[in-house]
C-alpha positions as CSV (number, residue, x, y, z in Angstrom):
1,M,-55.3,-41.0,25.2
2,I,-54.4,-40.3,28.5
3,V,-50.6,-40.8,28.0
4,E,-50.8,-38.6,24.7
5,D,-52.5,-35.9,26.9
6,C,-49.9,-35.9,29.4
7,M,-47.4,-35.5,27.1
8,I,-48.7,-32.6,25.4
9,Q,-49.2,-30.8,28.6
10,Y,-45.4,-31.7,29.1
11,L,-44.4,-30.1,26.3
12,I,-46.4,-27.0,26.6
13,S,-45.1,-26.8,30.3
14,Q,-41.4,-27.1,29.0
15,A,-41.8,-24.3,26.6
16,H,-43.4,-22.0,28.9
17,K,-40.4,-22.7,31.2
18,L,-37.9,-22.0,28.0
19,M,-39.8,-18.9,27.5
20,A,-39.2,-17.6,30.9
21,V,-35.6,-18.3,31.1
22,V,-35.3,-16.2,27.8
23,L,-37.4,-13.4,29.0
24,T,-35.5,-13.4,32.5
25,S,-32.1,-13.2,30.7
26,C,-33.1,-10.2,28.6
27,L,-34.0,-8.7,31.5
28,F,-31.7,-9.6,34.0
29,F,-28.5,-10.3,32.1
30,P,-28.3,-7.5,29.6
31,L,-24.7,-8.5,28.8
32,L,-25.7,-11.5,27.0
33,F,-28.3,-9.6,24.8
34,D,-26.4,-6.4,24.1
35,L,-29.7,-4.3,23.1
36,S,-28.1,-1.2,23.3
37,A,-25.8,-1.9,20.2
38,L,-28.8,-1.8,18.5
39,E,-29.7,1.9,19.3
40,N,-26.6,3.1,16.8
41,I,-28.1,1.2,13.9
42,P,-30.0,3.4,11.5
43,E,-33.5,2.4,10.3
44,K,-33.0,3.8,7.0
45,P,-29.9,3.1,4.5
46,P,-27.5,6.2,4.4
47,V,-28.5,8.6,1.8
48,K,-26.7,9.1,-1.6
49,I,-24.5,12.1,-1.8
50,P,-24.5,13.6,-5.5
51,Y,-21.2,15.5,-6.5
52,K,-19.7,16.9,-9.6
53,I,-15.9,16.8,-10.7
54,T,-14.5,20.4,-10.8
55,G,-11.1,19.6,-11.5
56,T,-8.4,17.2,-12.1
57,Y,-4.3,17.3,-11.0
58,P,-1.5,14.9,-11.8
59,H,-0.4,12.8,-9.0
60,S,2.6,10.5,-8.8
61,P,1.4,7.2,-10.2
62,G,4.2,5.7,-7.4
63,S,2.4,6.8,-4.5
64,F,0.9,4.4,-2.7
65,T,-1.5,7.0,-0.8
66,Q,-2.0,6.1,2.8
67,G,-2.7,9.9,4.2
68,F,-4.0,13.1,2.2
69,V,-4.4,16.6,3.6
70,Y,-5.0,20.0,2.2
71,E,-3.9,23.0,3.8
72,D,-2.7,26.6,2.7
73,G,-3.1,25.7,-0.8
74,F,-0.8,22.8,-0.7
75,L,-1.4,19.1,-0.2
76,Y,0.1,16.7,2.2
77,E,0.5,13.0,1.6
78,G,1.8,10.0,3.4
79,T,2.8,7.0,1.4
80,G,3.0,3.1,2.4
81,Q,4.7,0.1,1.4
82,Y,8.0,-1.2,2.9
83,G,11.2,0.3,1.7
84,S,9.2,3.4,0.0
85,S,6.9,4.8,2.6
86,S,7.3,8.7,2.9
87,L,5.7,12.4,4.0
88,R,5.4,14.7,1.2
89,K,4.5,18.3,0.4
90,I,3.1,18.6,-3.1
91,K,2.2,21.4,-5.4
92,L,-1.5,20.8,-6.5
93,E,-1.8,22.3,-9.5
94,T,1.4,20.2,-11.2
95,G,1.6,17.1,-8.6
96,E,5.4,18.3,-7.8
97,I,7.2,16.8,-4.8
98,L,8.3,20.1,-3.1
99,K,9.5,18.4,0.4
100,E,9.8,14.8,1.2
101,V,10.9,12.8,4.3
102,K,11.3,9.1,3.8
103,L,10.6,6.8,6.6
104,P,12.8,3.8,7.5
105,R,12.6,0.9,5.1
106,D,11.2,-1.3,7.9
107,I,8.6,1.0,8.5
108,F,5.3,0.9,6.6
109,G,3.6,4.5,6.7
110,E,-0.1,5.2,7.2
111,G,-2.4,8.0,7.4
112,I,-1.4,11.7,8.4
113,T,-3.1,14.8,9.9
114,I,-2.2,18.5,10.5
115,Y,-2.4,19.4,14.1
116,E,-1.5,23.1,14.5
117,D,1.8,23.3,13.5
118,R,2.7,19.9,13.3
119,I,2.3,16.9,11.2
120,I,1.2,13.4,12.6
121,Q,1.7,10.3,10.6
122,L,0.9,6.7,11.5
123,T,2.5,3.5,10.8
124,W,1.0,0.0,10.0
125,F,2.2,-2.9,12.3
126,S,4.8,-0.8,14.4
127,Q,2.7,0.4,16.9
128,V,4.1,3.9,17.0
129,G,3.7,7.3,15.3
130,F,5.7,10.1,14.1
131,V,5.3,13.9,14.7
132,Y,7.2,16.4,12.3
133,D,7.2,20.3,12.1
134,K,5.1,20.9,9.4
135,K,7.3,23.8,7.9
136,S,10.6,22.0,8.0
137,F,9.5,18.4,8.2
138,R,12.1,18.0,11.1
139,H,11.2,14.8,13.1
140,L,10.1,16.1,16.7
141,D,8.7,13.2,18.5
142,T,7.7,9.3,18.1
143,F,5.0,8.1,20.5
144,R,3.2,4.6,20.9
145,Y,-0.1,3.7,20.4
146,P,-2.1,3.8,23.5
147,V,-4.1,0.7,22.6
148,P,-2.6,-2.4,20.6
149,I,-4.1,-1.5,17.3
150,E,-2.9,-1.2,13.7
151,G,-2.5,2.2,12.5
152,W,-4.7,2.9,9.6
153,G,-6.6,6.7,9.1
154,I,-6.0,9.8,11.0
155,T,-7.9,13.0,11.3
156,T,-8.5,16.1,13.8
157,N,-11.4,18.0,14.6
158,G,-9.2,21.0,16.6
159,K,-9.8,18.9,19.8
160,H,-8.9,15.3,19.4
161,L,-7.1,13.0,16.9
162,I,-9.3,10.5,15.5
163,I,-7.8,7.3,14.3
164,S,-8.9,4.2,12.3
165,D,-7.8,0.7,12.9
166,G,-9.3,-1.2,9.9
167,S,-12.3,-2.1,12.0
168,N,-15.6,-0.2,12.7
169,R,-14.0,1.4,15.5
170,L,-12.9,5.1,15.6
171,Y,-10.2,6.2,18.6
172,F,-10.1,9.9,19.8
173,L,-6.6,10.9,21.2
174,D,-5.3,13.5,23.1
175,P,-3.1,15.4,20.5
176,E,-0.4,15.9,23.3
177,S,-0.5,13.0,25.7
178,F,-1.8,10.6,22.8
179,E,-4.6,8.8,25.4
180,V,-7.6,7.6,24.2
181,K,-10.2,10.0,25.4
182,N,-13.2,8.1,23.8
183,R,-14.5,5.4,21.0
184,L,-16.8,5.4,18.5
185,D,-18.1,2.4,16.6
186,V,-19.7,2.8,13.1
187,H,-22.9,1.4,11.9
188,D,-25.4,1.5,9.0
189,Q,-28.7,0.1,8.7
190,L,-26.9,-3.3,8.1
191,G,-24.6,-3.4,11.0
192,P,-20.8,-2.4,11.6
193,V,-18.8,-1.0,9.2
194,L,-15.6,-2.3,8.8
195,K,-12.2,-1.5,7.2
196,I,-12.6,2.1,7.7
197,N,-9.3,3.8,6.5
198,E,-8.4,7.1,5.6
199,L,-10.1,10.2,7.4
200,E,-11.2,13.8,7.1
201,Y,-13.1,15.9,9.3
202,V,-15.6,18.4,7.9
203,K,-17.8,20.4,9.3
204,G,-18.8,18.2,12.5
205,A,-18.7,15.1,10.4
206,I,-16.1,12.3,9.5
207,Y,-15.6,11.2,6.0
208,A,-13.9,8.0,5.4
209,N,-12.6,5.9,2.9
210,V,-13.7,2.1,3.1
211,W,-10.7,-0.1,2.1
212,Q,-11.4,-1.8,-1.2
213,S,-14.6,-0.1,-1.8
214,H,-15.3,2.8,-4.4
215,E,-17.5,4.8,-1.5
216,I,-16.9,7.5,0.8
217,I,-19.0,7.3,3.8
218,K,-20.1,10.4,6.0
219,I,-20.2,9.3,9.8
220,N,-22.4,11.3,12.3
221,M,-19.3,11.8,15.0
222,D,-21.8,11.7,18.0
223,S,-23.7,8.6,17.2
224,G,-21.5,6.6,14.7
225,K,-24.2,6.3,12.1
226,V,-23.5,6.4,8.4
227,M,-25.3,9.3,7.0
228,G,-24.4,9.4,3.7
229,V,-22.2,7.7,0.9
230,I,-20.5,9.3,-2.1
231,D,-20.4,6.5,-4.9
232,L,-16.8,7.3,-6.5
233,G,-16.9,4.3,-8.7
234,K,-16.8,6.4,-12.0
235,I,-13.6,7.8,-11.3
236,V,-11.8,4.5,-10.8
237,P,-9.1,4.4,-13.3
238,K,-9.9,1.7,-15.8
239,Q,-6.9,-0.2,-15.4
240,F,-7.6,-0.5,-11.5
241,K,-11.0,-1.5,-11.4
242,G,-11.6,-4.6,-9.4
243,H,-7.9,-4.1,-8.1
244,N,-7.5,-5.2,-4.5
245,D,-4.6,-3.1,-3.9
246,Y,-4.6,0.1,-6.1
247,V,-7.9,1.3,-4.6
248,L,-9.6,4.7,-4.0
249,N,-7.8,6.0,-0.5
250,G,-7.0,9.7,0.2
251,I,-9.7,12.4,1.2
252,A,-8.5,16.2,1.8
253,Y,-10.5,19.0,2.4
254,D,-10.3,22.9,1.5
255,S,-12.3,24.6,4.2
256,E,-12.1,28.1,2.4
257,K,-13.2,27.0,-1.4
258,K,-15.4,24.1,0.1
259,R,-13.8,21.7,-2.2
260,F,-12.6,17.7,-1.7
261,F,-9.6,16.5,-3.1
262,V,-9.7,12.4,-3.5
263,T,-7.2,9.9,-5.1
264,G,-6.0,6.4,-4.8
265,K,-3.0,4.2,-4.4
266,M,-1.0,4.5,-7.3
267,W,-3.6,6.6,-9.2
268,P,-2.4,9.2,-11.8
269,F,-4.9,11.9,-10.9
270,V,-6.3,13.7,-8.0
271,F,-9.6,14.8,-8.3
272,E,-11.3,17.9,-7.0
273,L,-15.3,17.4,-6.0
274,A,-18.1,19.5,-5.0
275,L,-20.9,18.2,-3.4
276,L,-24.0,19.3,-4.5
277,V,-25.7,19.2,-1.0
278,S,-24.3,21.0,2.3
279,E,-21.4,19.0,4.1
């Protein structure tokens, strides 16, 4: 009996020591327990954002859409795939390609954005981006990525270029020097949101496609929290439902008429959407 009592006391003492080690680690070694990361995870799921389809326009079914922008009545599109990547200016109403620049065959084109009088286009694995004159499509510059990432989506808030790399991280770049000025990790109530792709900045928030998903997420640009989700499953063409490549990708916004344009890779249509809540 005495031996059993001693063994119980020993086990209790060891348990106390283990608890003390854990508590000490949490207090004095915060890098081992990154509690600050939990601050960016919302307690509640993001809200569902209702919408209605207000228009449908033709879209070239051969366009592997990687970037999408609307400005001054026209759509601008960056397309991907080796051997067929391009930058295009498109007439919204007819889908006619008004201007086009082909990328080298060994370059896979990615997202695009318009900053002032320039178009910036990313590439996937090449670690470079291209700068064009918006009016003429003349190539002005080539820049190297300031960090070793893949190029996916890009948008601008007027102060920074905002880039995604397929993870849950967004990079904020100086539009002149292309230096990284800030980083933002995107989370919902479950944790990091991965595969963030095409981006569009609208009224202080970032709207993003999630690759191989039929949802667009609305991201708080200060905290990285996902505030809302637009479920576009019902507009996916029947022939592409469940397809791994020909997925929803492409968000453009008309700030004057407050309407969104969305499409997908190889989709035959561009859809005009009106959100039924404030952007």
